[in-house]
C-alpha positions in Angstrom: 178.8 115.5 111.7 176.4 114.8 108.9 176.0 111.3 107.4 173.8 109.9 104.7 172.2 106.6 105.4 169.7 104.2 103.7 166.2 103.7 105.0 167.2 100.0 105.7 170.2 101.2 107.8 167.9 103.4 109.8 165.5 100.5 110.6 168.4 98.2 111.4 170.4 100.4 113.6 168.9 103.9 114.4 165.2 103.5 115.3 166.1 104.6 118.9 167.0 108.1 117.8 164.4 110.9 117.0 163.3 111.3 113.4 162.4 114.7 111.9 160.3 115.0 108.7 161.0 118.5 107.2 158.3 118.3 104.5 155.3 120.6 104.5 152.3 119.9 106.8 150.2 118.8 103.8 152.8 116.3 102.7 153.1 115.0 106.2 149.3 114.6 106.6 148.9 112.6 103.4 151.4 110.1 104.6 154.4 110.0 107.0 156.7 107.6 108.9 154.7 106.8 112.1 157.5 107.8 114.6 158.5 111.0 112.8 158.0 114.5 114.1 157.0 117.1 111.5 159.2 120.2 111.6 158.5 121.8 108.2 161.0 123.8 106.3 158.2 125.4 104.3 154.5 125.8 105.0 152.2 124.4 102.3 151.8 127.9 100.8 155.5 128.5 100.8 156.2 125.2 99.2 153.7 125.9 96.4 155.3 129.4 95.7 158.8 127.9 95.5 157.6 125.1 93.3 155.9 127.5 90.9 159.0 129.6 90.7 161.1 126.5 90.0 158.9 125.5 87.1 158.0 128.9 85.6 161.1 131.0 86.3 164.4 129.3 87.3 166.1 127.1 89.9 168.0 130.2 91.1 164.7 132.1 91.7 163.3 129.1 93.6 166.4 129.0 95.8 166.2 132.7 96.4 162.5 132.5 97.4 163.2 129.5 99.6 165.9 131.2 101.5 163.7 134.2 102.1 161.0 132.0 103.6 163.5 130.0 105.7 165.7 132.8 107.0 163.4 134.0 109.8 162.9 130.5 111.0 166.6 129.4 111.4 166.8 130.0 115.2 163.4 128.4 115.7 164.7 125.3 113.9 167.5 124.9 116.3 165.4 125.3 119.5 162.7 123.0 118.2 165.2 120.3 117.1 166.9 120.5 120.5 163.6 119.9 122.2 162.9 116.8 119.9 166.5 115.5 120.3 168.1 116.7 123.6 171.2 114.5 123.0 171.8 116.4 119.7 171.6 113.2 117.7 168.8 112.6 115.1 167.8 111.5 111.7 166.2 113.7 109.0 164.3 113.1 105.8 162.4 115.1 103.2 160.5 113.9 100.1 163.1 112.5 97.7 165.8 114.7 96.4 167.4 115.5 99.7 167.8 119.3 99.2 165.5 120.2 102.1 166.8 117.6 104.5 170.5 118.2 103.7 170.1 122.0 104.1 168.4 121.4 107.4 171.1 119.0 108.5 173.9 121.4 107.6 172.2 124.1 109.7 172.0 121.8 112.7 175.6 120.6 112.4 176.8 124.2 112.1 174.9 124.9 115.4 176.3 122.2 117.6 174.4 119.0 116.8 176.8 116.2 117.1 175.3 113.6 114.8 172.8 114.2 112.1 171.8 111.4 109.7 170.0 112.1 106.4 167.9 109.4 104.9 168.8 108.9 101.2 165.7 109.0 99.0 163.6 110.4 101.8 160.0 109.5 102.2 159.8 108.0 98.8 162.5 105.5 99.8 160.5 104.7 102.9 157.4 104.0 100.9 159.3 101.6 98.6 160.7 99.9 101.7 157.2 99.5 103.1 155.7 97.9 99.9 158.6 95.4 99.7 158.3 94.7 103.5 154.7 93.3 103.0 156.1 90.6 100.8 157.8 89.0 103.8 156.0 86.0 105.4 154.1 86.6 108.7 152.8 83.9 111.0 149.2 85.1 110.9 146.3 83.4 112.7 143.1 84.7 111.3 140.1 85.2 113.6 136.9 84.7 111.8 133.2 84.8 112.6 129.9 86.4 111.5 129.2 90.0 112.2 128.6 90.6 115.9 130.9 87.9 117.2 133.0 90.5 119.1 136.2 89.8 117.1 137.7 93.2 117.8 137.1 92.9 121.5 138.6 89.4 121.5 141.8 90.8 119.8 142.1 93.4 122.5 141.9 90.7 125.2 144.4 88.6 123.4 146.8 91.5 123.3 146.2 92.2 127.1 147.1 88.6 127.7 150.4 88.8 125.9 149.5 87.7 122.4 150.7 89.4 119.3 147.8 91.2 117.6 147.2 93.4 114.6 144.0 95.5 114.9 143.3 96.4 111.3 140.0 98.1 112.1 141.5 100.2 114.8 144.2 101.4 112.4 141.6 102.1 109.8 139.3 103.9 112.2 136.4 101.8 110.9 134.4 98.8 112.1 134.3 97.2 108.7 130.7 97.4 107.5 128.3 100.0 106.0 127.7 101.0 109.6 131.4 100.8 110.5 132.4 104.5 110.3 129.6 106.0 112.4 130.8 108.3 115.1 134.4 107.4 114.6 137.3 109.8 113.7 138.0 110.3 110.0 139.8 107.4 108.3 143.5 107.8 107.4 144.6 107.7 103.8 145.4 104.2 102.5 149.0 105.3 102.3 149.1 106.3 106.0 147.2 103.1 106.9 150.0 101.1 105.1 152.7 103.0 107.0 151.0 102.3 110.4 150.5 98.7 109.6 154.2 98.3 108.5 155.3 100.0 111.8 153.2 97.7 113.8 154.4 94.5 112.1 158.0 95.7 112.2 157.8 95.7 116.0 156.5 92.2 116.2 158.2 88.8 116.0 157.0 87.7 112.6 157.9 84.1 113.2 155.6 83.8 116.2 151.8 83.7 116.0 150.1 87.0 115.2 146.3 87.3 115.5 144.4 89.3 113.0 140.7 89.7 112.3 139.3 88.3 109.0 138.5 91.3 106.8 137.5 92.2 103.3 140.2 93.9 101.2 138.5 97.3 101.9 138.0 98.5 105.5 135.8 101.4 104.8 137.7 103.5 102.3 141.1 102.1 103.3 142.6 99.2 101.3 144.7 96.5 103.0 148.1 96.0 101.1 147.7 93.3 98.5 150.7 91.2 99.6 149.6 91.2 103.2 145.9 90.6 102.3 147.0 87.6 100.2 148.7 86.1 103.3 145.6 86.6 105.3 143.6 84.7 102.7 146.0 81.8 102.8 146.1 81.2 106.5 144.0 79.0 108.8 140.7 80.7 109.8 139.6 80.2 113.4 135.9 80.6 112.8 133.8 81.4 115.9 130.2 80.3 115.4 128.1 82.3 117.8 124.2 82.1 117.9 122.5 84.9 116.1 120.6 85.9 119.3 123.8 86.5 121.2 125.3 88.4 118.3 122.2 90.6 118.1 122.6 91.6 121.7 126.2 92.5 121.2 125.4 94.6 118.1 122.6 96.4 119.8 124.9 97.3 122.6 127.5 98.5 120.2 125.3 100.5 117.8 122.1 101.6 119.6 123.8 104.7 121.1 125.2 105.9 117.8 123.8 108.8 115.7 120.3 107.8 114.6 120.5 109.7 111.3 123.8 108.1 110.3 122.3 104.6 111.1 119.4 105.4 108.7 121.8 106.6 106.1 123.8 103.4 106.3 120.7 101.3 105.8 119.9 103.4 102.7 123.4 102.8 101.3 122.9 99.0 101.4 119.3 98.9 100.1 120.2 97.0 97.0 122.1 94.4 99.0 119.3 94.0 101.6 116.5 94.1 99.1 114.0 96.9 98.9 111.5 95.3 101.3 114.1 94.4 103.9 115.6 97.9 103.8 112.1 99.4 104.2 111.4 97.1 107.2 114.8 98.0 108.7 114.1 101.7 108.4 110.7 101.3 110.0 112.2 99.3 112.9 114.9 101.9 113.3 112.3 104.7 113.5 110.6 102.8 116.4 114.0 102.3 118.0 113.6 98.6 117.6 117.3 98.0 117.2 117.2 94.3 117.6 114.9 94.0 114.6 117.2 96.2 112.6 120.2 94.0 113.5 118.3 90.8 112.5 117.3 92.2 109.1 120.9 93.4 108.3 122.5 90.2 109.5 120.5 88.2 107.0 122.6 89.9 104.4 126.0 90.1 106.2 125.9 86.4 107.3 125.3 85.2 103.7 128.0 87.5 102.4 130.6 86.4 104.9 129.8 82.7 104.4 130.0 83.0 100.7 133.4 84.6 100.9 134.7 82.0 103.3 133.5 79.2 101.0 135.3 80.7 98.0 138.7 80.3 99.6 140.4 77.3 98.1 142.8 75.1 100.0 142.3 77.1 103.2 141.7 75.4 106.5 138.6 76.7 108.4 138.4 75.4 111.9 135.0 76.1 113.4 134.3 76.5 117.1 130.8 76.8 118.4 130.8 79.6 121.0 127.6 79.9 123.1 127.9 83.6 123.8 129.8 86.8 123.0 132.3 86.8 125.8 135.6 88.3 124.5 137.8 87.5 127.5 136.6 83.9 127.8 137.1 83.4 124.1 140.6 84.9 124.2 141.5 82.4 126.9 140.1 79.6 124.8 142.1 80.7 121.7 145.3 80.9 123.8 144.8 77.4 125.2 144.0 76.2 121.7 147.2 77.7 120.3 149.3 76.3 123.2 147.9 72.8 122.5 148.8 72.8 118.8 
């Protein structure tokens, strides 16, 4: 049996069943529902050919070409769908119109699948759902501190100890500075980042504390959704004030083993912000593998930049805690005890 459902109904009642995205691989790569499996009706090339026929010839010609592309794959669709959904119950979506997903669903039902749900409005409906979702209030606790405080590592320990955590930098595949993308996988699109963030928050209890690192709106090339970012900017900041010497040690340990040429390129990109002389000194220190000196020079900029941003927040509580060292697990324990005492 085939049944049309809304994206809201899917998230309210059917998240436990497999979800198949029948769009082309290119569409899927640009942005997809995080728990979906891509089982494309058309390849990227086939989709382009069908689309061109639809625009330049006729709808009938596009359907004819589409059927010719799909016909040899019909048995494969059944076997692959059965592997994804052994219980013969699943949900399907395409881009928007529903032609691909409904055709796919009809084929599955005709070949023994017991329950096939088609999401009305497809991926576009999901994207609208995501944008509206970020308007909902979330009990965020913002972890702040100068560069090198070890905030990401602290978040990881908080999560290991049972706290709810959102790791924005992990989702964005970026450490959040000019040096942040070095030797990391390519960043996702902003669209996919939003999808992943939605999926993470959806699985949390939004009424209970959720820890998140204080970030700029842009994490590398990825943009934090405006509604969610505004909530971050309005919440209490737990500011960890760690001595610069300790932060320098931590940053040297983090960055010294990264690709030397990429470190030099990052310094070049922030020359205007560092000042010509400081950038020159940093490059010279890097050439001598004096990483501690490189860190001290760059921190002179990043510390001022972060402090200025913190001071510009109106009516936001900033609670400062002097922390003698970069010790993520100890700091996580401290924050948990602090939260329990409030």
